[in-house]
KEFI-33455 format. One line per field, with one value per residue (C-alpha): residue in one letter; residue number from 1; x negated, y negated, z negated. Coordinates in Angstrom, 2 decimals, always signed. Example, Ala and Ser with C-alpha at 12.3 -4.5 7.8 and 13.67 -1.06 7.14 Angstrom:
2
miba A|S $
gumar 1|2 $
c1 -12.30|-13.67 $
c2 +4.50|+1.06 $
c3 -7.80|-7.14 $
//
This chain:
502
miba M|F|I|A|T|L|V|L|E|K|A|L|M|E|P|V|V|A|L|V|L|C|L|S|C|L|L|L|L|S|L|W|K|Q|N|Y|G|R|G|K|L|P|P|G|P|R|P|L|P|L|I|G|N|I|L|Q|I|N|I|K|E|I|N|K|S|L|C|K|L|S|E|I|Y|G|P|V|F|T|L|Y|L|G|W|K|P|T|V|V|L|Y|G|Y|E|A|V|K|E|A|L|I|D|H|G|E|E|F|S|G|R|G|S|F|P|V|V|D|K|S|S|N|G|F|G|I|V|F|S|N|G|K|A|W|K|E|V|R|R|F|S|L|M|T|L|R|N|F|G|M|G|K|R|S|I|E|D|R|V|Q|E|E|A|R|C|L|V|E|E|L|R|K|T|N|E|S|P|C|D|P|T|F|I|L|C|C|A|P|C|N|V|I|C|S|I|V|F|Q|T|R|Y|D|Y|T|D|Q|S|L|L|N|L|M|A|K|L|N|E|N|I|T|I|A|S|T|P|W|I|Q|L|C|H|A|F|P|I|L|I|D|I|L|P|G|S|H|K|K|I|L|K|N|L|E|F|L|N|K|Y|A|L|E|K|I|K|E|H|Q|E|S|L|D|I|N|N|P|R|D|Y|I|D|C|Y|L|I|K|M|E|Q|E|K|H|N|A|Q|S|E|F|T|I|E|N|L|T|V|T|V|T|D|L|F|G|A|G|T|E|T|T|S|T|T|L|R|Y|G|L|L|L|L|M|K|Y|P|E|V|T|A|K|I|Q|E|E|I|D|R|V|V|G|R|H|R|S|P|C|M|Q|D|R|S|S|M|P|Y|T|D|A|T|V|H|E|I|Q|R|Y|I|D|L|L|P|T|S|L|P|H|A|T|I|K|D|I|Q|F|R|N|Y|V|I|P|K|G|T|N|I|I|A|S|L|S|S|V|L|R|N|N|K|E|F|P|N|P|D|R|F|D|P|G|H|F|L|D|K|S|G|N|F|R|K|S|D|Y|F|M|P|F|S|T|G|K|R|I|C|V|G|E|G|L|A|R|M|E|L|F|L|F|L|T|T|I|L|Q|K|F|S|L|K|S|L|V|E|P|K|D|I|D|I|T|P|L|E|S|G|L|A|S|V|P|R|R|Y|Q|L|C|F|V|P|I $
gumar 1|2|3|4|5|6|7|8|9|10|11|12|13|14|15|16|17|18|19|20|21|22|23|24|25|26|27|28|29|30|31|32|33|34|35|36|37|38|39|40|41|42|43|44|45|46|47|48|49|50|51|52|53|54|55|56|57|58|59|60|61|62|63|64|65|66|67|68|69|70|71|72|73|74|75|76|77|78|79|80|81|82|83|84|85|86|87|88|89|90|91|92|93|94|95|96|97|98|99|100|101|102|103|104|105|106|107|108|109|110|111|112|113|114|115|116|117|118|119|120|121|122|123|124|125|126|127|128|129|130|131|132|133|134|135|136|137|138|139|140|141|142|143|144|145|146|147|148|149|150|151|152|153|154|155|156|157|158|159|160|161|162|163|164|165|166|167|168|169|170|171|172|173|174|175|176|177|178|179|180|181|182|183|184|185|186|187|188|189|190|191|192|193|194|195|196|197|198|199|200|201|202|203|204|205|206|207|208|209|210|211|212|213|214|215|216|217|218|219|220|221|222|223|224|225|226|227|228|229|230|231|232|233|234|235|236|237|238|239|240|241|242|243|244|245|246|247|248|249|250|251|252|253|254|255|256|257|258|259|260|261|262|263|264|265|266|267|268|269|270|271|272|273|274|275|276|277|278|279|280|281|282|283|284|285|286|287|288|289|290|291|292|293|294|295|296|297|298|299|300|301|302|303|304|305|306|307|308|309|310|311|312|313|314|315|316|317|318|319|320|321|322|323|324|325|326|327|328|329|330|331|332|333|334|335|336|337|338|339|340|341|342|343|344|345|346|347|348|349|350|351|352|353|354|355|356|357|358|359|360|361|362|363|364|365|366|367|368|369|370|371|372|373|374|375|376|377|378|379|380|381|382|383|384|385|386|387|388|389|390|391|392|393|394|395|396|397|398|399|400|401|402|403|404|405|406|407|408|409|410|411|412|413|414|415|416|417|418|419|420|421|422|423|424|425|426|427|428|429|430|431|432|433|434|435|436|437|438|439|440|441|442|443|444|445|446|447|448|449|450|451|452|453|454|455|456|457|458|459|460|461|462|463|464|465|466|467|468|469|470|471|472|473|474|475|476|477|478|479|480|481|482|483|484|485|486|487|488|489|490|491|492|493|494|495|496|497|498|499|500|501|502 $
c1 -58.51|-55.77|-53.38|-53.77|-52.51|-49.49|-48.02|-48.92|-46.81|-44.17|-43.85|-43.16|-40.79|-38.40|-37.25|-37.13|-34.78|-32.62|-33.03|-31.33|-28.99|-27.55|-27.35|-25.44|-22.79|-22.42|-21.84|-19.28|-17.65|-17.80|-15.96|-13.41|-12.30|-11.85|-9.58|-7.59|-5.12|-5.28|-2.34|+0.92|+0.59|+3.45|+3.37|+1.48|-0.77|-3.57|-6.74|-10.03|-13.04|-14.80|-12.68|-9.28|-6.14|-7.86|-7.63|-4.23|-3.03|-2.90|-4.39|-3.41|+0.50|+0.26|+4.10|+4.84|+2.01|+3.78|+7.39|+7.07|+4.90|+8.47|+10.25|+8.11|+7.27|+9.96|+10.03|+7.14|+4.11|+0.69|-2.70|-5.98|-7.15|-11.04|-11.41|-9.28|-5.25|-3.01|+0.69|+3.51|+6.57|+9.03|+12.70|+14.38|+15.15|+11.63|+10.24|+12.95|+12.54|+8.30|+8.36|+11.54|+12.65|+8.98|+7.71|+4.82|+3.66|+3.16|+2.38|-1.68|-2.97|-4.71|-8.32|-8.41|-12.32|-13.15|-11.82|-12.43|-16.33|-15.54|-13.23|-15.03|-11.58|-10.75|-7.79|-4.12|-3.82|-6.49|-6.85|-5.80|-4.79|-4.64|-7.03|-4.25|-1.20|-2.25|-3.26|-0.41|+1.66|-0.06|+0.18|+4.21|+4.47|+2.20|+3.69|+7.68|+6.12|+4.86|+8.13|+8.11|+12.06|+12.58|+13.22|+10.24|+8.42|+11.44|+10.50|+7.05|+8.08|+10.92|+7.90|+5.35|+8.59|+8.55|+4.91|+5.40|+7.95|+5.34|+2.58|+5.09|+6.08|+2.32|+2.19|+4.17|+6.11|+3.07|+2.48|+0.78|-0.22|+1.47|-1.02|-2.75|+0.03|+2.34|-0.32|-1.41|+2.12|+2.51|-1.25|-0.64|+2.32|+0.26|-3.14|-1.12|+0.26|-3.19|-5.92|-3.56|-4.29|-3.20|-4.99|-4.33|-3.20|-7.05|-9.13|-11.68|-11.65|-8.13|-8.85|-12.32|-9.91|-6.92|-9.86|-11.39|-7.64|-6.16|-9.43|-9.44|-5.52|-5.98|-9.19|-8.02|-4.87|-7.10|-8.03|-11.75|-10.31|-8.29|-11.07|-13.47|-10.95|-11.04|-14.65|-15.75|-19.10|-18.73|-19.00|-22.24|-23.91|-22.57|-22.31|-18.87|-16.40|-15.62|-19.15|-17.18|-14.25|-16.91|-18.33|-15.31|-14.21|-17.58|-16.71|-13.26|-14.94|-17.37|-14.81|-12.40|-15.43|-15.86|-13.04|-13.01|-16.24|-14.35|-11.48|-14.33|-15.39|-11.98|-9.86|-7.34|-6.31|-3.46|-2.84|-2.74|-2.03|-2.49|-3.12|-6.82|-6.22|-3.72|-6.59|-9.17|-6.97|-6.03|-10.20|-10.59|-8.44|-9.82|-13.45|-14.26|-12.30|-14.88|-12.52|-10.81|-9.65|-9.66|-12.85|-14.81|-15.65|-11.62|-10.33|-12.27|-11.15|-7.82|-7.33|-8.52|-5.84|-3.36|-4.26|-4.84|-0.83|+0.45|-0.09|-1.31|+2.11|+4.28|+2.48|+2.97|+6.57|+6.98|+4.79|+6.37|+10.04|+9.72|+8.63|+12.07|+14.44|+12.45|+13.25|+16.45|+18.18|+21.73|+20.64|+18.84|+21.84|+23.87|+21.89|+21.46|+25.29|+25.09|+22.79|+24.44|+27.92|+26.38|+23.15|+23.72|+21.06|+19.73|+18.63|+16.58|+17.67|+17.72|+17.52|+21.90|+22.47|+21.72|+25.15|+26.74|+24.94|+25.50|+24.06|+20.52|+20.14|+20.92|+18.44|+15.89|+16.28|+16.27|+13.19|+11.36|+13.23|+12.09|+8.87|+7.67|+4.71|+3.23|+4.25|+3.08|+2.51|-0.85|-1.42|-0.71|-1.78|-0.77|-2.02|-1.30|-0.55|+3.39|+5.51|+7.78|+9.97|+9.12|+5.23|+2.40|+0.15|-3.09|-3.93|-5.83|-3.68|-3.40|+0.00|+1.41|+5.20|+6.34|+8.18|+9.08|+10.79|+13.42|+13.29|+14.53|+16.59|+18.98|+22.05|+21.73|+20.70|+22.90|+20.24|+17.45|+14.87|+17.22|+17.00|+20.17|+20.75|+24.34|+22.24|+22.69|+26.32|+29.65|+32.51|+33.81|+30.45|+29.05|+26.21|+25.46|+22.79|+20.88|+19.12|+16.59|+15.37|+12.12|+9.33|+7.64|+7.86|+9.42|+8.83|+5.91|+3.73|+6.36|+4.87|+4.42|+5.03|+8.19|+10.75|+8.47|+7.93|+11.79|+12.00|+9.41|+10.63|+14.41|+13.00|+10.64|+12.05|+16.02|+13.86|+12.22|+14.97|+16.95|+14.30|+13.46|+14.28|+11.42|+11.15|+9.12|+6.61|+7.81|+11.90|+13.44|+12.95|+9.57|+8.30|+6.42|+7.55|+5.31|+2.56|-0.97|-2.10|+0.13|-2.47|-2.21|-0.15|+1.99|+0.05|+1.86|+0.61|-0.87|+1.53|+2.32|+5.73|+6.64|+8.39|+11.13|+12.82|+16.30 $
c2 -11.49|-11.23|-13.53|-12.22|-8.87|-10.39|-12.50|-8.65|-7.46|-9.86|-9.81|-6.14|-6.09|-8.22|-6.21|-3.59|-5.34|-6.61|-2.92|-2.02|-4.46|-3.79|+0.03|-0.53|-2.85|-0.43|+2.84|+0.52|-0.86|+2.66|+4.15|+1.65|+2.13|+5.81|+4.61|+2.15|+3.99|+7.14|+8.96|+6.78|+4.13|+1.95|-1.53|-4.32|-7.30|-6.41|-6.38|-7.79|-5.67|-4.17|-6.74|-6.41|-8.38|-9.91|-13.10|-12.80|-11.92|-14.67|-12.39|-14.89|-14.12|-10.33|-9.83|-12.96|-12.34|-8.69|-10.04|-12.40|-9.34|-7.10|-9.56|-9.48|-5.78|-3.87|-2.18|+0.11|-1.43|-0.95|-3.29|-3.21|-3.92|-3.82|-1.33|+1.21|+1.30|+1.20|+1.91|-0.69|+0.67|-2.62|-1.80|+0.49|+2.68|+2.76|+3.20|+6.22|+8.21|+8.35|+8.85|+10.46|+12.63|+13.21|+13.38|+16.33|+14.56|+11.36|+12.20|+11.72|+9.25|+6.55|+4.71|+2.44|+1.78|-0.11|+2.52|+5.46|+4.93|+5.50|+8.36|+10.70|+12.08|+13.19|+12.48|+11.70|+8.73|+8.32|+12.23|+14.00|+17.93|+20.82|+18.62|+16.19|+18.79|+20.93|+18.04|+16.46|+19.03|+20.32|+16.75|+16.56|+19.44|+18.98|+15.27|+17.10|+19.17|+16.72|+14.99|+12.63|+11.89|+13.33|+13.06|+13.10|+10.77|+8.18|+8.30|+7.61|+4.62|+3.17|+3.06|+1.73|-1.11|-1.47|-1.84|-4.78|-6.41|-6.79|-8.02|-10.23|-11.68|-12.41|-15.31|-17.35|-18.72|-20.29|-20.63|-17.28|-15.96|-12.29|-10.66|-8.48|-8.22|-6.33|-3.95|-2.33|-1.05|+1.01|+1.79|+3.03|+5.17|+6.41|+7.28|+9.06|+11.54|+11.96|+11.79|+11.21|+8.60|+5.11|+1.80|-1.31|-4.25|-5.91|-2.72|-3.79|-0.55|-1.44|-4.85|-3.86|-1.58|-3.73|-6.14|-4.14|-3.44|-6.68|-8.01|-4.86|-5.67|-9.24|-9.21|-5.93|-8.47|-11.10|-11.81|-10.81|-7.40|-7.07|-8.42|-5.47|-3.13|-3.87|-4.03|-1.44|-2.26|-5.19|-3.38|-2.03|-5.17|-8.49|-9.32|-10.05|-9.44|-5.98|-4.99|-5.87|-3.15|-0.72|-1.89|-1.79|+1.83|+3.24|+1.78|+3.85|+6.82|+6.76|+6.14|+8.94|+11.21|+10.45|+11.64|+14.68|+15.81|+15.25|+17.47|+20.01|+20.50|+20.04|+22.32|+24.91|+26.85|+28.00|+24.61|+22.23|+18.39|+16.44|+16.42|+16.67|+19.75|+21.48|+20.49|+21.97|+25.15|+25.40|+25.09|+27.87|+29.81|+29.02|+29.56|+32.41|+30.44|+29.16|+26.70|+25.24|+22.20|+21.95|+20.82|+17.83|+15.38|+15.93|+15.49|+12.75|+10.27|+11.87|+10.32|+6.97|+6.97|+8.19|+5.62|+2.02|+3.28|+3.84|+1.14|-2.27|-1.75|-1.42|-4.19|-6.81|-6.17|-7.11|-10.13|-11.44|-10.30|-12.27|-15.17|-14.91|-14.90|-18.26|-19.77|-18.37|-18.14|-17.70|-13.97|-13.53|-15.12|-12.54|-9.82|-10.62|-11.33|-7.00|-5.95|-7.57|-5.53|-2.53|-1.85|-4.49|-5.99|-2.99|+0.06|+1.00|+0.11|+3.76|+4.77|+6.07|+2.58|+2.14|+3.49|+1.08|-1.79|-2.93|-6.41|-5.59|-2.68|-4.53|-7.22|-4.74|-3.58|-7.12|-7.85|-5.21|-5.51|-9.94|-9.52|-6.96|-5.52|-3.67|-5.23|-2.88|+0.18|+1.86|+2.86|+6.25|+8.41|+11.26|+14.70|+15.75|+14.33|+13.72|+12.02|+9.97|+7.45|+7.98|+7.41|+9.62|+9.03|+10.81|+12.53|+10.24|+6.95|+4.43|+3.97|+0.63|+1.14|-2.65|-2.14|-5.97|-5.91|-2.89|-4.70|-7.71|-6.74|-9.21|-7.42|-4.76|-7.66|-11.05|-14.22|-11.81|-14.68|-15.75|-13.72|-12.59|-9.45|-9.58|-7.62|-4.73|-5.00|-3.80|-6.45|-5.12|-5.68|-2.31|-1.28|-0.61|+1.84|+1.41|+3.36|+0.23|+0.35|+1.55|-0.71|+3.05|+3.98|+6.94|+10.29|+12.23|+9.83|+7.96|+7.22|+10.48|+7.94|+6.35|+8.19|+7.02|+3.22|+2.92|+3.94|+2.15|-1.12|-0.52|-0.03|-2.67|-5.47|-4.50|-4.40|-7.55|-9.68|-7.93|-9.37|-12.80|-15.84|-16.62|-20.31|-21.82|-24.78|-26.33|-26.67|-23.72|-25.88|-26.38|-22.32|-21.63|-17.68|-17.31|-15.42|-15.88|-13.25|-10.93|-8.47|-5.19|-6.16|-9.55|-10.57|-13.59|-16.56|-16.76|-18.51|-19.15|-18.79|-18.81|-15.87|-17.23|-14.61|-14.43 $
c3 +22.94|+19.74|+20.98|+24.43|+22.87|+21.43|+24.42|+26.45|+24.13|+23.80|+27.81|+27.86|+25.42|+26.53|+29.50|+27.37|+25.02|+27.76|+29.43|+25.85|+25.83|+29.23|+28.52|+25.58|+27.51|+30.36|+27.24|+25.33|+29.05|+30.48|+26.76|+27.46|+30.47|+29.37|+26.97|+29.01|+31.33|+29.09|+29.15|+29.91|+27.50|+26.55|+28.26|+26.76|+27.02|+29.43|+27.18|+27.80|+27.70|+24.66|+22.69|+24.00|+23.23|+19.66|+21.26|+21.53|+18.35|+15.24|+12.45|+10.00|+10.68|+13.05|+12.28|+13.72|+16.86|+17.23|+16.80|+19.86|+21.75|+21.22|+22.97|+25.93|+26.22|+24.52|+20.95|+22.10|+23.22|+23.60|+21.98|+22.23|+18.84|+20.20|+23.09|+21.22|+22.05|+19.15|+19.88|+18.13|+17.12|+16.33|+14.79|+13.22|+16.15|+17.18|+13.65|+13.23|+16.40|+15.82|+12.25|+11.36|+14.99|+15.65|+12.54|+12.61|+15.83|+14.36|+11.06|+11.50|+9.39|+11.58|+11.37|+8.37|+8.66|+5.37|+3.22|+5.34|+4.77|+0.86|+1.23|+3.17|+4.87|+1.04|-1.02|-0.45|+1.10|+3.98|+4.93|+7.61|+8.61|+6.46|+3.38|+3.34|+3.97|+1.33|-1.30|-0.69|-0.95|-4.42|-6.03|-5.25|-6.73|-9.86|-10.51|-10.68|-13.18|-15.31|-15.27|-12.23|-11.15|-14.85|-18.03|-19.47|-17.34|-17.58|-21.29|-20.57|-18.83|-21.23|-24.35|-21.83|-21.14|-24.72|-25.13|-22.37|-23.99|-27.49|-25.17|-23.66|-26.79|-27.82|-25.67|-27.78|-25.44|-23.73|-20.34|-18.86|-16.02|-15.76|-13.01|-15.77|-18.45|-15.70|-13.72|-17.46|-17.49|-14.23|-15.12|-18.31|-16.81|-14.20|-16.23|-18.47|-15.98|-13.92|-16.84|-20.26|-21.14|-22.56|-23.04|-24.91|-22.63|-24.49|-23.39|-21.61|-19.19|-18.36|-17.70|-15.36|-13.40|-12.90|-11.58|-9.12|-8.14|-8.14|-6.47|-3.63|-2.01|-1.94|+0.19|+2.52|+2.89|+4.77|+8.46|+7.50|+7.01|+9.74|+12.00|+10.62|+11.23|+15.14|+15.59|+12.68|+14.04|+11.79|+8.27|+8.86|+10.23|+8.80|+5.23|+3.60|+1.18|+2.80|+0.64|-2.35|-1.39|-0.99|-3.98|-6.11|-4.87|-5.66|-9.43|-9.04|-7.93|-10.58|-13.18|-11.93|-11.74|-15.27|-16.40|-14.24|-16.31|-19.58|-18.42|-17.56|-21.02|-22.55|-20.47|-21.05|-18.35|-20.50|-21.32|-18.58|-20.16|-16.77|-13.08|-13.58|-15.69|-12.73|-9.75|-11.81|-12.51|-8.65|-8.06|-10.35|-8.26|-5.04|-6.30|-3.96|-1.04|+1.24|+3.49|-0.28|-0.07|-3.89|-4.43|-6.95|-3.64|-3.17|-6.83|-7.40|-4.39|-5.12|-8.68|-7.29|-4.60|-7.24|-9.85|-6.93|-5.71|-8.60|-9.80|-7.76|-5.34|-8.21|-10.11|-7.40|-6.72|-10.31|-9.87|-6.84|-8.32|-11.13|-9.05|-6.83|-9.94|-11.32|-7.32|-8.26|-11.81|-10.91|-9.80|-13.04|-15.01|-12.83|-13.91|-17.96|-17.91|-16.63|-18.99|-21.86|-20.63|-20.06|-22.25|-24.68|-26.73|-29.33|-27.13|-23.85|-20.68|-19.20|-15.71|-16.12|-16.51|-13.16|-11.91|-13.99|-12.70|-9.01|-8.86|-10.66|-8.80|-5.07|-6.51|-7.19|-3.43|-2.78|-3.98|-1.79|+1.05|+0.75|-0.16|+2.74|+0.72|+3.36|+6.14|+9.10|+6.52|+6.90|+10.43|+11.32|+13.96|+16.98|+15.90|+19.49|+22.73|+22.73|+24.98|+23.60|+25.63|+28.90|+28.09|+26.95|+24.33|+23.18|+20.66|+17.96|+18.95|+16.39|+16.02|+13.64|+12.38|+11.82|+8.83|+8.83|+12.02|+9.66|+6.69|+8.25|+10.45|+11.50|+12.22|+9.06|+6.65|+7.95|+7.39|+6.38|+5.64|+2.82|-1.07|-1.14|-3.33|-1.71|+1.15|-0.91|-1.58|+0.05|-0.49|-3.48|-5.44|-4.94|-4.26|-0.55|+0.32|+3.92|+5.92|+6.99|+3.36|+4.06|+1.57|+0.98|+4.32|+5.93|+7.43|+6.60|+5.19|+2.38|-0.23|-2.86|-5.64|-4.58|-7.20|-9.96|-8.78|-8.23|-11.94|-12.99|-10.85|-12.43|-16.11|-16.63|-14.54|-16.93|-20.16|-19.21|-18.64|-21.41|-23.77|-22.69|-20.63|-17.43|-17.54|-14.86|-15.03|-11.97|-10.86|-8.87|-5.68|-6.08|-6.45|-3.22|-2.35|+0.74|+0.36|-0.06|+2.40|+4.25|+6.11|+4.70|+1.68|+1.07|-2.21|-4.07|-5.02|-8.50|-10.91|-14.92|-16.35|-20.29|-21.75|-24.18|-26.45|-26.01 $
//
């Protein structure tokens, strides 16, 4: 009797399951049809239901796929990554027209599903609307007041550069992987601004934070995460490295919250010490405003955003930069000659030196151009329906701005696939500015920490090259400078080198 009952239940369940699956497919197909053809979207390859154009893109080499599609469909085209449309901007003119000339309309932050689950719309990087505008404005003002772009922050960077040199001396010319040492320097700078803390380079707390950040940017640049962004349902139903990203973000948010609680206990509203203090004072000023965007939840994610963005991108650029300088020792030699002539050996390089060091300045720019750190930037979104180049792009459409197509423009930068500081020098050897230099993106969503990052890259690199020769463990011709991953970011391969005191 029991067995008969089970058989009957199974027989009844199978049609129910089949019906649910059919209804689900019909619903998804209906949603896809609603999206496909909304507005008058730019042209693009015809998508398949539900999966869109994912089979027509090499998610391991998205840049190459976008380049090929732009040759067919032009500088503005539509892709369906999953069942939602994404408009791609390819080339300087399209990127400038959208993000600068129509900056407000394209100022939204597009969907970034893995991080969205952690940030919940808070913070400064992945937020939108009023919350984003108010926190970004406050952050820019506060960072500026704490010296960002001014002499006081330059003093902090110079001091950290000296600490970095001392740490490199401790390697005693032995082969070392510079990943975490180069992470510690920019991390200490941003930590001193955000929560007035500087760590010793062997501090376990610092090493734990560095490990989480480094792991996240590496995982976020893998093909699997690109697939998760196209099909967000995978994040919830399948195991995978995306779970590690979420776990690491939880760790970082918890750490930020601990620092915030420490600041709450010792806050002096008449004597703010750092970014967190200023934010807590702002919260107190708006405590009677029920619509205030300044909350503990928002502060927690904002601190994590500043910490992550102020550390990993700069340290990755430094690490990639040293790899390129070993690959091209003739470039390193010219920089060191310029350092000897302008700065000498006995004082710290400063930002005032940059105008007298065009070759060094050009090399720092060329490192950023060549490594193409964020090939497609972070996704933008339209904040309202907009008519753009005879197309109608609906509100909320994801926008990919190909920074690669700008940084590797072959008219602005002849032989763009070649590392050459001459790309930023005129015929007389003077530094040449370029509107095509967009490693920090452009428009309303340009990186908040651009000024700080530029300062750190110049001062850290010149200070290292003032004190050390870079000795590779292999011949320059054998150094592999292709990125390990190039999804969200272009992540260099791990390597070792020797820092030989001069």
